[in-house]
Structure formats: structure tokens, C-alpha cells
Residue, then its C-alpha position, 0 to 999 in steps of 0.5 A: m499499500k502507498r503511503q500517504f503523507t499530510k501537506e503539513f509533513k511535506e512542508q516540514a520535511v522541505r523546511l529541514v532541507r531548505e532552513q536547516k541546510m540538511t541534504i535530501a539524502q540525510v532528511a529522507k533517511d531521518l523520516d524514513i521516505g525516499e530521496s526521490c519523493l522528498g526531492k520531488w517535494v522540494h522541487a515542486s515547492t521551489h516551483s510553487n513559491q516562484l509562481l507565487s511570487a510572480l503573482s500580485s496579491d489578489e492573484n495569489q488569494e484567488l489562486k488559494r481560493l481556486r485550489k481550495e474550492n478544487h480539492e473540496l470538489r474532488m473530495e465530494r466527487e469521491i463521496l458521490k463515487k462511493a455513494t453510486a457504488y454503494f447503491a448500485k451494489h445494494l439495489s441490484 
């Protein structure tokens, strides 16, 4: 089964690499995660920070609002998929 990590965990791991000047290899070993996984988080964070710094304050707020809305819609879709599967199973 694939391990799931919270957003906070990922942010903290990236923070260790950036602020504590630890290597990706050391942080990955300490946190028992793959180096490539952590490397992707660091890269994504760098890209995200560059994108956010290029946007105006209003654009940043809109981007955050849209990301939150997108997350909520994905969760709602998953609930509907599960409900559909449940009712299809029990009504047939």
C-alpha cells in the first residue's frame, strides 16, 4: 500500500532541507521516506514559490481560493462515487 503524507509533513520535510541546510538524503533517511519522493517535494515547493512570487496579492488569494475549491470538489466527487457504488451494489 502506498504511504500517504499530509501537506504539513511535506512542508516540514522541505523546511528541513531549506532552512536547516540538511541534505535531501539525510532528511529522507531521518524521516524514513524515499530520496526521490522528498526531492520531488522540494522541487514542487520551489516551483510553487516562484509562481506565487510572480503573482500579485489578489492573484495569490484567487489561486488559494481556487485550490481550496478544487480540493473540496474532488472530495465531493469521491463521496458521490462511493455512494453510487454503494447504491448500485445494494439495489441490484
